[in-house]
C-alpha positions as CSV (number, residue, x, y, z in Angstrom):
1,X,0.0,0.0,0.0
2,X,2.7,2.5,0.9
3,X,4.6,1.7,-2.4
4,X,1.4,2.2,-4.4
5,X,0.8,5.5,-2.6
6,X,4.3,6.6,-3.4
7,X,3.8,5.8,-7.0
8,X,0.6,7.8,-7.1
9,X,2.3,10.8,-5.4
10,X,5.3,10.6,-7.9
11,X,2.9,10.4,-10.8
12,X,0.9,13.4,-9.5
13,X,4.1,15.4,-9.0
14,X,5.3,14.5,-12.5
15,X,2.0,15.6,-14.0
16,X,2.1,18.8,-12.0
17,X,5.7,19.5,-13.2
18,X,4.8,18.7,-16.8
19,X,1.7,21.1,-16.6
20,X,3.9,23.8,-15.0
21,X,6.5,23.5,-17.8
22,X,3.8,23.7,-20.5
23,X,2.2,26.7,-18.8
24,X,5.6,28.4,-18.6
25,X,6.2,27.8,-22.3
26,X,3.0,29.6,-23.5
27,X,3.1,33.4,-23.6
28,X,0.0,35.4,-24.3
29,X,0.9,37.9,-27.0
30,X,-1.5,40.6,-27.9
31,X,-1.6,42.5,-31.2
32,X,-3.9,44.7,-33.2
33,X,-4.5,44.9,-37.0
34,X,-1.4,46.7,-38.3
35,X,-0.3,45.2,-41.6
36,X,2.3,44.2,-42.6
37,X,3.7,43.9,-39.1
38,X,0.7,42.3,-37.4
39,X,-2.7,41.2,-38.8
40,X,-5.1,38.3,-39.1
41,X,-4.9,36.7,-42.5
42,X,-7.7,35.4,-44.8
43,X,-7.6,32.0,-43.0
44,X,-8.1,33.7,-39.6
45,X,-4.5,33.1,-38.5
46,X,-2.1,35.7,-37.0
47,X,0.4,36.9,-39.5
48,X,2.9,39.6,-40.3
49,X,6.6,40.2,-39.8
50,X,6.3,41.5,-36.3
51,X,4.4,38.4,-35.1
52,X,6.9,36.2,-36.9
53,X,9.8,37.8,-35.1
54,X,8.1,37.6,-31.8
55,X,7.4,33.9,-32.3
56,X,11.0,33.4,-33.4
57,X,12.4,35.0,-30.3
58,X,10.0,33.1,-28.0
59,X,10.9,29.8,-29.7
60,X,14.6,30.6,-29.3
61,X,14.0,31.2,-25.6
62,X,12.0,28.0,-25.1
63,X,8.5,29.5,-25.0
64,X,5.4,29.2,-27.3
65,X,3.5,32.2,-28.6
66,X,-0.2,32.4,-28.0
67,X,-1.4,35.2,-30.3
68,X,-4.7,37.0,-30.0
69,X,-5.9,40.1,-31.9
70,X,-7.5,43.0,-29.9
71,X,-8.8,46.5,-30.6
72,X,-6.2,49.0,-29.7
73,X,-7.9,50.2,-26.4
74,X,-8.4,46.5,-25.3
75,X,-4.8,45.7,-26.0
76,X,-3.6,48.6,-23.9
77,X,-6.0,47.7,-21.0
78,X,-4.7,44.1,-21.1
79,X,-1.1,45.3,-20.7
80,X,-2.2,47.5,-17.9
81,X,-3.9,44.7,-15.9
82,X,-1.5,41.9,-16.9
83,X,-4.0,39.8,-18.8
84,X,-1.8,40.3,-21.9
85,X,1.9,39.5,-21.3
86,X,3.6,40.8,-24.4
87,X,3.2,43.1,-27.3
88,X,5.6,44.0,-30.1
89,X,4.7,47.7,-30.6
90,X,5.7,51.3,-30.3
91,X,7.7,52.1,-27.2
92,X,7.3,55.1,-25.0
93,X,3.5,55.3,-24.9
94,X,2.5,57.6,-22.0
95,X,-0.6,55.6,-21.1
96,X,1.6,52.5,-20.6
97,X,4.3,54.2,-18.5
98,X,4.7,52.6,-15.1
99,X,2.8,49.5,-16.1
100,X,5.1,48.0,-18.7
101,X,8.7,47.0,-19.3
102,X,10.5,47.4,-22.7
103,X,13.0,45.1,-24.3
104,X,16.5,46.6,-24.8
105,X,16.6,45.8,-28.5
106,X,15.1,48.0,-31.2
107,X,13.0,45.8,-33.6
108,X,12.3,48.5,-36.2
109,X,10.6,51.8,-36.7
110,X,7.2,53.0,-37.9
111,X,6.5,56.3,-39.5
112,X,3.3,58.4,-39.0
113,X,2.6,60.5,-42.1
114,X,0.0,63.1,-43.2
115,X,-1.1,62.2,-46.7
116,X,-2.6,64.6,-49.2
117,X,-3.8,64.7,-52.8
118,X,-1.5,65.8,-55.7
119,X,-3.7,68.9,-56.2
120,X,-3.2,70.0,-52.6
121,X,-0.1,72.0,-51.5
122,X,2.2,70.3,-48.9
123,X,0.7,71.4,-45.5
124,X,2.5,73.0,-42.6
125,X,1.7,71.1,-39.5
126,X,-0.4,71.9,-37.6
127,X,-1.3,75.4,-38.8
128,X,-2.5,74.5,-42.3
129,X,-5.0,72.0,-40.8
130,X,-7.2,74.9,-39.6
131,X,-10.8,74.3,-40.6
132,X,-9.9,71.2,-42.6
133,X,-10.9,67.6,-42.5
134,X,-8.5,64.8,-41.5
135,X,-9.2,61.1,-42.1
136,X,-8.3,58.8,-39.2
137,X,-8.3,55.0,-38.6
138,X,-10.7,53.9,-35.9
139,X,-8.9,52.3,-32.9
140,X,-5.5,53.9,-33.6
141,X,-3.9,56.1,-31.0
142,X,-1.3,58.9,-31.4
143,X,1.2,60.7,-29.2
144,X,0.1,63.5,-27.0
145,X,1.3,66.3,-29.2
146,X,-0.6,64.9,-32.2
147,X,-3.8,64.4,-30.2
148,X,-3.5,68.0,-28.9
149,X,-3.6,69.6,-32.4
150,X,-6.3,67.2,-33.6
151,X,-8.5,68.0,-30.6
152,X,-7.8,71.7,-30.3
153,X,-11.2,73.4,-30.6
154,X,-9.5,76.6,-31.9
155,X,-8.2,74.7,-35.0
156,X,-11.7,73.4,-35.8
157,X,-10.4,70.2,-37.4
158,X,-13.1,67.8,-38.6
159,X,-12.2,64.2,-37.9
160,X,-13.5,61.5,-40.4
161,X,-13.0,58.0,-39.2
162,X,-12.9,54.7,-41.1
163,X,-12.1,51.1,-40.2
164,X,-9.3,50.3,-42.5
165,X,-6.4,51.8,-44.6
166,X,-7.8,51.0,-48.0
167,X,-11.1,52.8,-47.3
168,X,-9.1,55.7,-45.8
169,X,-7.2,56.1,-49.1
170,X,-10.4,55.9,-51.1
171,X,-12.0,58.6,-48.9
172,X,-9.0,60.8,-49.5
173,X,-9.2,60.3,-53.3
174,X,-13.0,60.9,-53.3
175,X,-12.4,64.2,-51.4
176,X,-14.2,63.0,-48.3
177,X,-11.4,64.6,-46.3
178,X,-8.5,67.0,-47.0
179,X,-5.8,64.9,-45.4
180,X,-5.1,61.3,-44.2
181,X,-3.2,60.7,-40.9
182,X,-1.9,57.2,-41.1
183,X,1.2,55.0,-40.6
184,X,3.4,54.4,-43.7
185,X,3.7,50.6,-43.7
186,X,0.0,49.7,-43.7
187,X,-0.7,52.6,-46.2
188,X,2.0,51.1,-48.6
189,X,0.3,47.7,-48.4
190,X,-3.1,49.2,-49.0
191,X,-1.9,51.1,-52.0
192,X,-0.5,48.0,-53.5
193,X,-3.9,46.2,-52.9
194,X,-5.7,49.1,-54.6
195,X,-3.2,49.5,-57.4
196,X,-2.7,53.1,-56.4
197,X,0.3,55.1,-57.4
198,X,2.5,57.4,-55.2
199,X,0.8,59.7,-52.8
200,X,2.5,62.8,-51.4
201,X,2.9,63.1,-47.6
202,X,4.6,65.0,-44.8
203,X,6.3,63.0,-42.1
204,X,4.8,63.6,-38.7
205,X,6.6,61.2,-36.4
206,X,9.1,58.3,-36.4
207,X,8.5,55.8,-33.7
208,X,10.7,52.9,-32.4
209,X,9.3,49.4,-32.1
210,X,10.3,47.2,-29.2
211,X,8.9,44.2,-27.2
212,X,6.6,45.6,-24.5
213,X,5.9,43.5,-21.4
214,X,3.2,44.0,-18.8
215,X,4.7,44.6,-15.4
216,X,1.5,43.0,-13.9
217,X,2.0,39.6,-15.6
218,X,3.9,37.0,-13.5
219,X,7.6,36.7,-14.4
220,X,7.7,39.8,-16.6
221,X,11.3,40.8,-15.8
222,X,12.5,37.2,-16.3
223,X,10.7,36.9,-19.6
224,X,12.3,40.1,-20.8
225,X,15.8,38.9,-19.8
226,X,15.2,35.6,-21.6
227,X,14.0,37.3,-24.8
228,X,16.8,39.9,-24.7
229,X,19.3,37.1,-24.5
230,X,17.5,35.2,-27.3
231,X,17.6,38.3,-29.6
232,X,21.3,38.7,-28.9
233,X,22.1,35.1,-29.7
234,X,20.2,35.3,-33.0
235,X,21.8,38.6,-33.9
236,X,25.3,37.2,-33.1
237,X,24.5,34.2,-35.3
238,X,24.0,36.6,-38.2
239,X,20.2,36.7,-38.5
240,X,18.5,39.8,-39.8
241,X,16.0,40.7,-37.2
242,X,15.1,44.2,-38.3
243,X,11.4,44.5,-39.1
244,X,10.7,45.5,-42.7
């Protein structure tokens, strides 16, 4: 009887250890629809260069990525409460300060531009936006200085919102807004999809991309150290890890 009891205990301990190891290996990674870096493809699967890099780093460190798409506001709230462990996104967001950790390695950069039609003079920002209409993507957030001039009542800027980049470009072409405020990478992809030629723009901001960890998720600092080391190993081995 004691021997059988010992075997049962050993089996239970082994199962518990196996479960713990499996739980450790899975990391909940949040993303929002931001092609070509992160998006849900036609088959409903997470895709994009940013998600591929995140999965590569997690795999190198011995973890498994569990990707899930969220609206922007829900993604940020998940990082704030720890229900989302990791996000590959723009660093330095004020609303995440104090609640997140950032990886030490720069993954790439994203550029925020103000697009306009060929028959429109290049605008001075923000003074030439006075009494004009600006097209925005629903769910996207911007830095405080950009939000200030968008929301300044004295500038009387009309904000037109749409759900995706292709429809935003079509709105601009159809004169349903004077300017389009959008990020360069998804605009370039949408232009290719629409067969659209070059579109003039003024650069507004250039933002660094890093791995962002929720401080409120268990083991956040250890996970950051593990992925920082994984990045360094892969870079030292000659892999091109820069997001394109």
